[in-house]
TORKOL-650384 format. One line per 10 residues: their letters; for each residue x, y, z of N, C-alpha, C. Coordinates in steps of 0.1 Angstrom, whole numbers, plus 2048, in hexadecimal, padded with zeros to 3 digits. Layout:
! TORKOL-650384
A = X/Y/Z/X/Y/Z/X/Y/Z  ...;
//
This chain:
! TORKOL-650384
MNPFHISGYF = 491/534/9CA/48C/543/9CA/496/54A/9BC  48B/554/9B4/494/55B/9AA/4A1/561/9B2  4AC/55E/9AE/4B5/566/9B4/4BD/571/9B2  4B4/57C/9A4/4B6/589/99F/4A9/592/9A7  4AC/591/9B4/4A3/59C/9BA/4A5/5A7/9B7  496/5AD/9B3/496/5BD/9B2/491/5C2/9BD  490/5C3/9C6/491/5C6/9D2/491/5C3/9E2  498/5C9/9E6/499/5C3/9F4/4A7/5BB/9F6  4AB/5B7/A00/4BA/5AC/9FE/4B7/5A3/A08  4BD/597/9FF/4BD/58F/A04/4CA/57F/A07;
GASTFCDRAI = 4D3/58A/A0A/4E0/588/A0E/4EC/585/A04  4F4/583/A09/501/586/A00/504/57A/9F4  4F8/56B/9F5/4FB/566/9E7/4F8/56A/9DE  4E7/572/9E1/4E2/57A/9D5/4E8/588/9D0  4F3/589/9D8/4F7/59B/9D8/504/59C/9CE  504/5A4/9C0/50D/5A0/9BA/515/5AA/9BD  524/5A2/9BC/535/5B1/9C1/52D/5B9/9CD  532/5C6/9C7/53A/5D3/9CF/540/5CD/9D6  549/5C4/9D9/553/5C1/9E7/55D/5CA/9E7  560/5D4/9DD/569/5E1/9DC/561/5EB/9E7;
ETDKLINAIT = 554/5ED/9E5/54A/5F7/9EC/54C/5F5/9FB  547/5E3/9FB/543/5DD/A0A/552/5E0/A10  55A/5DF/A0F/566/5DF/A17/567/5ED/A1E  563/5FA/A12/566/603/A13/560/60A/A20  551/60A/A1B/546/60D/A2B/549/603/A38  54B/5F4/A35/54F/5EC/A3F/559/5F6/A49  565/5F9/A42/573/5FC/A44/56F/60E/A4C  564/612/A46/561/620/A4B/55B/620/A56  551/618/A54/546/619/A67/552/611/A72  55A/608/A6E/55C/600/A77/568/605/A7C;
NQRNVTLTSL = 56C/611/A77/57A/61D/A7E/571/62D/A7F  563/62A/A7D/55E/637/A84/55A/642/A7E  55A/63E/A71/558/647/A67/54B/649/A61  542/653/A5E/538/654/A5B/536/653/A4C  531/64F/A45/52E/650/A37/528/654/A2B  529/65D/A22/51D/660/A17/520/65A/A0D  514/653/A0D/510/64C/9FE/509/652/9F2  510/64E/9EB/505/655/9E0/503/64D/9D2  4FB/64D/9C9/4FC/645/9BC/4EC/64C/9B8  4ED/649/9A7/4E2/649/99E/4D5/63F/9A6;
RKMGKTALIY = 4CA/643/9A2/4C0/63A/9A6/4BD/629/9A0  4BC/620/9A3/4BA/611/99D/4C9/60E/99F  4D4/614/9A4/4DF/60C/9A3/4E5/604/9B1  4DF/5FD/9B4/4DA/5F4/9C5/4E0/5FF/9D0  4E3/60A/9D0/4E8/60E/9DD/4DF/60A/9E6  4D2/604/9E7/4CB/602/9F6/4CE/5F6/9FE  4CD/5EC/9F0/4D4/5E3/9F0/4E4/5DD/9F9  4EA/5E4/9F1/4F8/5EA/9F4/4F5/5EC/A08  4F2/5F6/A0A/4EF/5F8/A15/4EA/5ED/A21  4DE/5E5/A1D/4DC/5DB/A23/4E6/5CE/A22;
HILDRLKKKH = 4F0/5CA/A19/4FA/5C2/A19/501/5CA/A26  506/5D5/A24/511/5D7/A2F/50B/5D7/A3B  4FE/5DE/A3D/4FD/5DC/A48/4FB/5CC/A54  4F4/5C3/A48/4F5/5B7/A48/503/5AF/A52  50C/5B2/A4A/51D/5B3/A4A/521/5B7/A5A  51B/5C4/A5C/51E/5CC/A69/519/5C5/A74  50F/5C0/A71/507/5B4/A7E/509/5AB/A7D  50B/5A5/A77/511/593/A76/51E/591/A7B  529/59D/A76/53A/597/A76/542/5A2/A7F  535/5B0/A7F/53D/5B9/A8D/536/5B9/A95;
GYTIFYVDIY = 526/5B7/A9A/51F/5B9/AA5/518/5C6/AA3  517/5CE/A96/512/5DA/A9C/501/5D9/A9E  4FE/5E0/AA3/4EE/5E4/AA6/4E9/5E8/A95  4DF/5E6/A8B/4DB/5F2/A7D/4D1/5F5/A82  4D3/5FE/A79/4C4/607/A78/4CA/60D/A68  4B9/60C/A63/4B9/60B/A52/4AB/615/A53  4AD/622/A4E/49F/62A/A52/4A0/632/A40  493/62B/A3B/496/639/A2D/48C/640/A2D  48C/652/A2C/48B/65D/A2F/483/65F/A24  483/659/A1A/47F/660/A0A/470/662/A0B;
HTTNLSDFLD = 46B/65B/A12/458/664/A12/455/66B/A21  460/66D/A2B/462/67C/A32/45C/685/A2E  454/68F/A34/458/69E/A2E/455/6A9/A3A  45F/6A1/A47/463/6AB/A51/469/6A1/A5D  46A/6AD/A68/474/6A2/A71/467/69B/A7B  45A/69D/A7A/459/696/A83/454/685/A7D  453/684/A6D/453/67A/A66/45F/672/A67  46C/67C/A66/477/674/A6A/47D/66D/A75  473/672/A83/473/66E/A8F/46C/660/A8B  460/65E/A84/457/653/A87/460/648/A83;
KLGSELINIE = 466/64F/A6F/46B/644/A70/47A/641/A7C  481/64C/A80/48A/643/A88/481/63F/A98  479/63E/A9C/470/63B/AA7/46E/62D/AA0  469/62A/A96/463/61A/A91/46E/614/A8E  47B/617/A87/486/60D/A88/48B/608/A95  48A/613/A9A/48D/60F/AAB/489/601/AB4  47B/603/AAF/471/5F6/AB8/475/5ED/AAF  475/5EA/AA4/477/5E1/A99/484/5DC/A9C  48C/5E2/A9E/49E/5D6/AA5/499/5DB/AB4  490/5DF/ABB/490/5DD/ACD/49B/5CC/AD1;
NSFSAKARKL = 498/5C3/AC9/49D/5B7/AD2/4A9/5B6/ACD  4B1/5C0/AC5/4C1/5BE/AC1/4C5/5C6/AD7  4C0/5C8/ADA/4C3/5D5/AE4/4C2/5C7/AEF  4CD/5CD/AFC/4CE/5C7/B04/4BD/5CB/B0D  4B8/5C2/B1B/4B1/5BE/B1F/4AD/5D1/B26  4BC/5CD/B2D/4B8/5DF/B2F/4B8/5EA/B29  4C0/5E7/B1B/4B8/5F6/B12/4AB/5F2/B0E  4A6/5E7/B0B/498/5E2/B09/491/5EB/B15  48F/5EE/B1F/48B/5EE/B25/487/5FF/B2B  493/603/B25/495/613/B26/492/61B/B1A;
LRQFIAALSP = 492/60F/B0B/48F/614/B03/47B/617/B03  478/60E/B07/46A/60B/B0B/464/61A/B0E  469/61C/B1C/468/626/B28/46C/635/B1F  475/636/B17/476/643/B0E/46C/642/B00  466/638/AFB/45D/636/AF3/44E/63C/AF5  44B/63A/B03/43C/634/B08/43D/648/B0F  446/64C/B13/44A/659/B17/445/667/B0C  446/65F/AFD/43F/666/AF9/434/667/AF3  429/65C/AF6/420/658/AF5/41B/657/AE3  425/64E/ADF/422/64B/AD1/416/645/ACB;
TLTYDSLTGT = 412/642/ABF/40A/63F/AB8/40E/631/AB5  406/625/AB7/40F/617/AB6/408/60E/AA8  40F/60F/A9C/405/606/A94/40F/5F8/A8E  406/5F0/A8B/40F/5E8/A86/407/5E3/A75  412/5DF/A6B/40F/5DE/A5F/406/5D1/A5B  3FA/5D5/A56/3F4/5C8/A53/3F5/5BB/A4D  402/5BD/A42/406/5B1/A3F/411/5AA/A47  41A/5B2/A4A/428/5B0/A50/429/5B3/A61  420/5B8/A63/41F/5B6/A75/429/5C2/A77  432/5C9/A6F/43D/5D1/A74/434/5DE/A7A;
PSLSFNFNSR = 43A/5DF/A86/438/5F0/A91/438/5F4/A8B  437/601/A8A/436/613/A8C/42F/61F/A91  439/626/A96/43C/62D/A9D/430/63C/A98  429/644/A99/427/650/A99/428/659/AA5  42E/664/AA5/42E/670/AB2/427/678/AAE  421/67B/AB3/417/688/AB6/41D/696/AC0  428/69B/AB9/42E/6A9/ABF/424/6B5/AC2  424/6B9/ACA/41E/6C7/ACF/426/6D2/ACF  430/6D6/ACA/43A/6DB/AC6/448/6D8/ABE  44C/6E4/AB9/45C/6E0/AB2/465/6E0/AC0;
VREEQTLVDI = 467/6E3/AC9/46D/6E2/ACF/46D/6D2/AD6  462/6CE/AD9/461/6C2/ADD/465/6B4/AD4  465/6BA/AC3/469/6AE/AB9/47B/6AE/AB8  481/6BD/ABC/48B/6C1/AB9/494/6B8/AC3  48A/6B6/AD2/492/6B1/AE4/48E/6A0/AD7  486/69C/AD8/485/68C/AD6/491/689/ACE  493/68C/AC1/49D/68E/ABA/4AF/688/AC1  4AB/695/ACD/4BD/693/ACF/4B9/688/AE0  4AF/68A/AE0/4AE/67A/AEB/4AF/66C/AE5  4A9/66D/AD4/4A9/661/AD1/4BA/65F/ACC;
LNFLSSHGSN = 4C0/668/AC8/4D0/665/AC5/4D3/665/AD1  4D5/66C/ADE/4D5/667/AE8/4D9/65A/AF2  4CC/652/AF0/4CB/648/AF1/4D0/63C/AE4  4D3/63E/AD7/4D8/633/AD3/4E7/635/AD4  4F3/640/ADD/4FD/644/AE3/4FF/640/AEC  4F1/63F/AF2/4F9/63C/B06/4FA/62A/AFE  4EE/624/AF5/4F1/613/AF7/4FC/613/AF0  503/619/AE0/50C/616/ADA/51C/617/AE5  51C/61D/AEF/525/619/AFA/526/607/AFC  51E/602/AFD/51C/5F4/AFC/51E/5EC/AF1;
KPIVIAIDEF = 519/5F1/AE5/518/5E5/ADD/51A/5F3/ACA  520/5F4/AC2/520/5FF/ABB/513/5FF/AB0  511/60A/AAC/505/60B/AA3/508/613/A98  500/611/A8C/504/615/A82/4F2/616/A76  4F3/624/A78/4E4/62A/A75/4E6/62D/A66  4E3/625/A5C/4E0/629/A4B/4CF/632/A49  4D3/63D/A4C/4C9/643/A41/4CA/647/A34  4C2/644/A2C/4BE/63E/A1F/4B8/64C/A19  4B7/652/A0F/4B4/65E/A06/4B5/667/A10  4C0/669/A10/4C0/676/A20/4C4/686/A1D;
QQITNYPEKN = 4BE/685/A0D/4BC/694/A07/4AD/69C/A09  4A9/691/A0F/49C/696/A12/498/6A0/A1B  4A5/69E/A23/4A3/6AA/A30/4A1/6B2/A2D  4AC/6B9/A1F/4AA/6C8/A1A/497/6CB/A17  492/6C3/A15/484/6C7/A12/478/6CB/A1D  483/6C6/A2D/47B/6C8/A34/476/6DA/A39  46A/6DC/A3D/466/6EC/A41/473/6EF/A4A  476/6E6/A52/47D/6EA/A5A/48B/6F2/A59  492/6F5/A5C/49C/6FD/A55/4A5/6F8/A5A  4A8/6F1/A68/4B5/6F5/A70/4B9/6E0/A72;
IEALLRGNIQ = 4AE/6DD/A66/4B0/6CA/A69/4C2/6C6/A6B  4CC/6CB/A5D/4D5/6C6/A5D/4DF/6CB/A6B  4DD/6D9/A6D/4E9/6E0/A79/4DE/6D3/A85  4D3/6D3/A88/4D1/6C6/A93/4D4/6BD/A94  4DA/6B2/A88/4DC/6A8/A83/4E8/6A7/A86  4F3/6B0/A7D/4FC/6B0/A82/502/6B7/A8E  502/6BF/A92/4FF/6C2/AA1/502/6B6/AAE  4F8/6AD/AAE/4F6/6A5/AB2/4FB/698/AAC  4FC/695/AA2/506/683/AA1/515/685/AA5  51B/693/A9D/528/695/AA6/52D/691/AB7;
NLKNVNFIFS = 526/690/ABE/527/68F/AC9/527/680/ACE  51B/677/AC2/51A/66C/AC5/527/661/AC7  524/659/AD4/532/64A/AD2/52B/641/AD0  534/63B/AC5/531/62E/AC2/527/62D/AB7  524/639/AAF/519/63A/AAA/51D/63A/A9B  51A/636/A91/51C/63B/A86/514/63A/A76  519/645/A6E/509/642/A68/50D/644/A5A  503/63D/A50/504/640/A42/4FC/640/A3C  4FC/653/A35/4F7/658/A2E/4F2/655/A22  4EC/653/A1B/4E9/64F/A0F/4DE/651/A07;
GSDLSMMSAI = 4DE/65B/9FC/4D6/660/9F2/4DA/65E/9E3  4CD/663/9DA/4CF/65D/9CE/4CE/66B/9C8  4CA/676/9D2/4CF/687/9C4/4DB/68E/9CA  4E5/688/9BE/4F0/68F/9C0/4F2/697/9C1  4F0/6A6/9BB/4F0/6AF/9C0/4E7/6B5/9CF  4DF/6AC/9D3/4DC/6B5/9DD/4E6/6AF/9E9  4EA/6A0/9E7/4F1/698/9F4/502/6A2/9F1  504/6A7/9E7/512/6B1/9E6/515/6B8/9EA  505/6C2/9EB/500/6D0/9F3/502/6CD/9FD  4F9/6C5/A03/4FD/6C2/A16/506/6C1/A19;
FNNTKRPFYQ = 50F/6B3/A14/520/6B0/A18/52C/6B8/A16  52B/6C0/A09/53A/6C6/A04/538/6D3/A05  52C/6DD/A02/52B/6EB/A07/52F/6F1/A15  539/6F7/A15/53F/6FE/A1F/537/704/A2B  52B/70C/A26/520/70C/A2E/517/709/A33  517/6F7/A36/511/6F1/A35/514/6E9/A44  50A/6E4/A4E/50D/6DE/A58/516/6D1/A56  518/6C3/A4E/517/6BC/A4B/527/6B9/A41  52D/6C9/A40/535/6CA/A35/544/6BE/A38  542/6B7/A32/552/6B3/A33/555/6A9/A45;
STQMMHLDKI = 546/6A6/A42/545/69F/A52/542/68C/A4D  545/686/A41/548/67A/A3F/54F/67C/A34  54E/66B/A34/55C/664/A25/54D/662/A1A  551/668/A14/548/66C/A04/547/65D/9FC  541/652/9F7/542/64E/9EF/537/64D/9E3  538/64D/9D7/52F/64A/9D2/534/638/9C8  522/635/9CA/523/627/9BF/51E/629/9AE  523/621/9AC/522/621/99A/51E/60F/999  526/614/98C/51F/605/988/528/5F9/989  521/5F1/98B/526/5E4/98C/530/5DD/980;
PDKEYTKFIK = 53F/5D8/983/545/5D4/977/541/5C9/96D  540/5C9/961/538/5C0/958/544/5B2/958  549/5AF/95F/54F/5A4/963/54A/59E/96A  547/5A4/977/541/59C/988/531/59C/981  530/5A6/974/51E/5A3/978/51D/597/96C  524/59A/964/523/58D/95C/527/57C/962  52D/57B/96C/52F/573/972/520/56E/97D  51E/578/987/511/577/98E/506/572/988  504/578/978/4FA/572/971/4FA/565/96C  505/562/969/508/554/95E/509/54C/969;
KHLKAGGIKI = 50E/548/97A/50D/542/982/4FB/540/988  4F7/54A/989/4E8/54A/989/4E0/53F/984  4DE/547/974/4DA/540/96D/4DE/534/96A  4E7/52B/96C/4EE/524/967/4E7/517/974  4E8/51F/982/4DF/517/98D/4D0/516/986  4CC/51E/984/4BD/51C/981/4BE/515/973  4C4/50C/96D/4C8/504/965/4C0/50F/954  4C7/518/953/4C7/51F/948/4D5/523/942  4D5/522/937/4E1/524/92C/4E0/532/929  4F3/53A/928/4F0/547/923/4FC/54F/91C;
DNSLITYILE = 4FE/54F/911/508/552/90D/50E/560/918  51B/564/917/522/570/917/51E/57D/910  51D/57A/904/517/588/8FC/50C/587/900  500/584/902/4F3/586/904/4F4/58D/912  4FB/58C/91F/4FC/593/92A/503/59C/923  509/59C/91B/50C/5AE/919/508/5B3/914  4FB/5B1/90A/4EC/5B8/905/4E6/5BA/915  4E4/5AF/91A/4DE/5B0/928/4E2/5BE/92E  4EE/5C0/936/4F8/5CB/93A/4F4/5D8/931  4F6/5D8/923/4F5/5E2/91D/4E8/5E4/918;
EAQRHTYYVQ = 4DD/5E2/919/4D0/5E6/918/4C9/5EA/926  4CF/5E7/936/4CB/5EA/93F/4D5/5F5/946  4E2/5F8/93C/4E9/603/93F/4F1/5FE/951  4F1/5F8/94E/4F9/5F1/95B/4F0/5F6/969  4E7/5FB/965/4DF/5FE/970/4D9/5F2/979  4DC/5F1/986/4DF/5E5/98C/4CC/5DF/98D  4C5/5ED/990/4B1/5E2/98F/4B1/5DE/982  4B6/5E8/97B/4B4/5E0/96B/4BA/5D4/967  4C4/5D4/96C/4CA/5C4/965/4C1/5B6/96F  4C3/5BF/97D/4B7/5B4/983/4AE/5AD/97F;
YFCNRIYSSG = 4A5/5B8/97B/499/5B5/977/49B/5AF/969  49F/5B1/95F/49D/5AC/952/4A4/59C/958  4B1/599/95F/4B4/58A/963/4A8/587/967  4A2/58B/96F/498/585/97A/489/57F/970  48A/586/963/481/581/959/484/572/951  491/577/950/496/56C/948/497/561/952  498/55D/95E/495/556/967/492/54F/965  481/558/963/476/550/96D/46F/550/95B  474/552/94F/470/54C/940/46A/544/93F  472/537/948/472/52B/947/47C/520/934;
YTEIDEVTLK = 482/52D/932/48D/529/928/493/520/92E  49C/518/92B/4AB/50F/92C/4B6/517/92B  4AF/51F/919/4C2/522/913/4B8/532/90C  4BF/53D/912/4C1/543/90A/4C6/54B/902  4C3/54A/8F3/4C5/554/8E8/4C1/560/8E6  4C4/564/8D8/4C6/573/8D7/4B5/578/8D3  4AE/56C/8CF/49E/56E/8CB/497/572/8D7  49B/562/8DE/493/560/8EB/494/56E/8F7  4A1/576/8FA/4A4/57C/900/49C/58A/8FA  49C/590/8EF/49A/59B/8EB/48A/597/8EA;
SIYSGILEEN = 481/58C/8EC/475/588/8EE/474/58D/8FD  47A/586/901/477/58D/913/47A/59C/913  484/5A1/90F/483/5AD/916/477/5B8/90A  473/5B4/8FF/466/5B6/8FA/45B/5B7/904  458/5AA/906/44D/5AB/912/44C/5B3/922  459/5B8/925/45B/5BF/92D/458/5D1/92D  459/5D3/91C/458/5DE/917/44C/5DD/919  443/5D2/90E/434/5D4/90C/42F/5D8/91A  433/5CE/927/42D/5D2/92D/429/5DD/936  436/5E5/935/432/5F5/937/42D/600/92D;
EIYFSSYKDL = 42A/5F9/923/42C/603/91A/41D/60F/91D  411/608/925/40B/612/92A/40F/61E/930  415/614/93D/41B/625/94D/422/62A/941  430/624/939/435/630/92E/42F/639/925  425/635/922/41F/63E/919/416/64B/921  414/645/92E/40C/64F/936/414/659/938  41F/659/937/42D/663/93D/42E/66D/935  427/66D/929/423/67B/922/418/67F/925  413/67F/92A/408/683/932/40E/68D/940  419/688/943/41F/692/94F/428/69D/94A;
LSPHQWAFLF = 42A/69F/941/431/6A3/938/430/6B0/92E  437/6BC/92B/431/6C0/922/43C/6BE/914  434/6C2/90A/437/6BE/902/448/6BF/8F9  44D/6CC/902/45B/6CD/8FB/461/6C1/904  45E/6C5/911/463/6B7/918/464/6A8/916  459/6A6/90D/457/694/908/464/698/8FB  461/6A1/8F5/468/6A4/8EA/47D/6A5/8EA  47D/6AB/8F6/489/6A2/8FC/48A/693/8FF  483/690/90A/486/67F/90B/48B/67B/8FD  47D/67F/8F6/47C/670/8EA/48C/674/8E3;
ALAKENGVSA = 491/683/8DF/49F/67D/8D7/4A9/67A/8E6  4A9/67F/8F3/4B3/679/8F9/4AF/664/8F9  4A8/661/8F9/4A6/64D/8F5/4AD/64D/8ED  4AA/655/8DD/4B0/650/8D2/4C0/653/8D4  4C5/65A/8DF/4D2/65F/8D9/4D9/656/8E5  4D5/650/8F2/4D6/64C/8FC/4E1/653/902  4E0/65E/905/4ED/667/909/4F1/66F/906  4EF/67D/906/4F2/68C/8FB/4FA/694/90A  500/69D/904/50A/6A6/90E/504/6B4/906  507/6B3/8F6/500/6BF/8F2/4F4/6C0/8F0;
VTSGEFIKKY = 4EB/6C1/8FA/4DD/6C2/8F5/4DB/6D0/8ED  4E0/6DB/8EC/4D7/6E8/8EA/4E2/6E9/8E0  4E8/6E1/8D9/4F2/6E4/8CA/4E2/6E0/8C4  4E8/6EB/8B5/4DC/6EC/8AA/4E1/6DE/8A7  4EB/6D7/8A5/4EA/6C8/89F/4DC/6C0/8A3  4DC/6C0/8B2/4D3/6BC/8BC/4C7/6BE/8B9  4C6/6CC/8B8/4B4/6D1/8B6/4B3/6D1/8A8  4BB/6CD/8A3/4B4/6CF/892/4B2/6C0/893  4B8/6B9/894/4BA/6A9/892/4AB/6A1/89B  4A6/6AD/8A3/498/6A5/8A8/48B/6B0/8AC;
NLSNPSTIRR = 48F/6B7/89F/485/6C3/89E/482/6C7/8AE  487/6CE/8B6/48A/6D1/8C3/486/6DD/8C2  480/6E6/8D0/47C/6F5/8D0/490/6FD/8D0  494/704/8D7/49D/710/8DB/4A2/70C/8E5  4AF/70E/8E3/4B7/70F/8F5/4B3/70C/8FD  4AB/71A/900/4A6/71E/90D/4A0/715/913  497/711/909/487/707/90D/490/6F8/90B  497/6F5/908/49E/6E7/90C/4A1/6E8/916  4AA/6F0/91C/4B1/6F4/925/4A4/6F1/936  498/6FE/931/48C/6FC/93E/48A/6EC/93F;
SIKSLLEKQF = 486/6E7/932/481/6D2/92F/48C/6CF/938  49D/6D0/937/4A4/6C6/942/4A2/6C9/94F  49C/6D3/953/49E/6DE/95F/493/6D3/968  484/6CF/960/47B/6CC/964/47D/6BF/964  483/6B5/957/484/6A9/95D/490/69E/966  49A/6AE/964/49F/6AC/975/49B/6AC/97D  494/6AF/97E/48A/6B2/98F/482/6A9/990  47C/6A4/985/46E/698/984/47B/68D/984  487/68D/985/48D/67C/982/48D/675/979  489/679/969/48A/676/95E/495/674/958;
IYKKDSKYYI = 49D/67C/95B/4A9/67A/956/4B4/67D/961  4C0/67A/95A/4CC/682/967/4D7/682/95A  4E2/687/961/4EC/68E/95B/4F9/686/962  4FD/682/95A/50C/679/95D/517/67C/951  523/683/955/52E/686/94F/529/690/942  523/697/948/522/69E/93D/517/698/935  50D/694/938/508/68A/92D/4FA/68B/932  4F1/68C/92E/4E1/68A/933/4DD/67D/92D  4D5/674/938/4D1/667/931/4C1/665/93A  4B7/65C/934/4AF/65B/93C/4AA/64D/946;
YNVFFRKWLS = 4A5/653/94F/4AD/648/95D/4A2/638/95C  495/638/958/493/62D/955/49C/627/94A  4A0/61E/947/4A5/619/93C/49F/60E/930  490/60E/93B/48A/606/931/480/60F/92A  47C/618/931/475/628/929/47E/62A/91F  48B/62A/922/494/632/917/492/627/908  492/61A/90C/493/613/903/484/614/8F9  47A/612/902/46C/616/8FB/469/620/8F4  46F/629/8FA/46D/636/8F4/479/637/8E7  484/62F/8E5/48B/634/8DA/485/62A/8D0;
LQNF = 47D/622/8D3/477/61B/8C7/46A/622/8BC  460/62B/8CA/458/633/8C1/458/638/8B0  452/63C/8AE/450/648/8A6/448/652/8A8  448/65B/8AD/43E/664/8B0/440/66D/8A3;
//
C-alpha cells in the first residue's frame, strides 16, 4: 500500500510525527480536560484526531466517538450524526448497555438506512417539535454519561464552528449546560475556522468561554517530515536526496495534505530514483491534471477578486495588500475594493491570513496561478 495517505487514518506506522501534540491531547483527555483543537485546513487535523482516538481506545480503554458536523445545517442534522455514530460503535458497549441503547433509539422511531458500498448504518430522526429535539440531545448525553461510569468516553466533534450557522440560536448554551455535568465523558472540539472557533471559546459572553484547553496545530517540523518521507520512499525502493525533499516541503508550503499528495504521486510514479528533472515533471503533471478545475475558479469570482488572487500567487504571501506599491505593481483597484475582495475570498476560503500575511489556501492552485500570464 502507498504509505503516503491523503485521506483516512491507517495506523501509527504511516502517521508522521505529531508526538508532542499527541502527548498533550492524551494528557488532557486522560486527566478529564476537554480540548479545543484548531488548525488551518489541510494541516492534518482530522488524521491527528483519529490517531489520538486510536491510542485512547487501545492503550487507555476509552470508548471513542468521531462526529464530523461540517455538512450539518441544524440541530436535527447534528443529532442524526450523533445517533448514527452511536449505532456504528454499538459493539463497544456492554451487553446491558447495548440493550438500553436499542430501547432508547427505538423509542425515537428513527429511519435506519445503510450505505450501499460500506454497509455503514445511518440514522435519521423525524422530530415533531423543537422541544423534542433538545430533549433527545439531553437524553443521548445522559446515556453516554451513564455508560461512562463504567468505561470512559471521548467524543471528537470535528468542524465544531458549524453550530454557529444553525438556525437554533441556543445550541452553544444547550451543549455547554449539559456537557459540564457529564461524568467520564470528555470532548475534543476541533475546527478549521480559526476566527469562529476563537469566538466560541474565547469570548467572555459565550457559554463555552475558557471551558477547554486550547491547542493549535501547526506545520510538522522539516527534520521529522524529511525522515518520514525518506524512510517510506526508501522502503518502496525509491532514492531521493534531502535537498529534493526540501523542495517538496517548500512547494507544498508544509501543509500536510499537499506534502502527502506530492509524495503519494512520487511513490506511485514508477521511478526508482528521483532527480530534480523527474521531480519537477511529476509536479507539472499534478498541475496539468488540475488546470481545468483551477481555470473554472475564475467563473466563481469577480474580476477584482481574481486579479487579487493572481497578485497574491505571484508574491506568495503579502501583508501590505493596500499599499501603493503593491497596487501599482499588479495594476489593482483601490484599497476599498481590495478589502472587499479579501473579505469575500476569506469567506469562500480561497485565502487565509497568518502572521499578518495573506496566502492562497490551495498551494497547487497558487503554483499554477503564479505560472500564468493574464
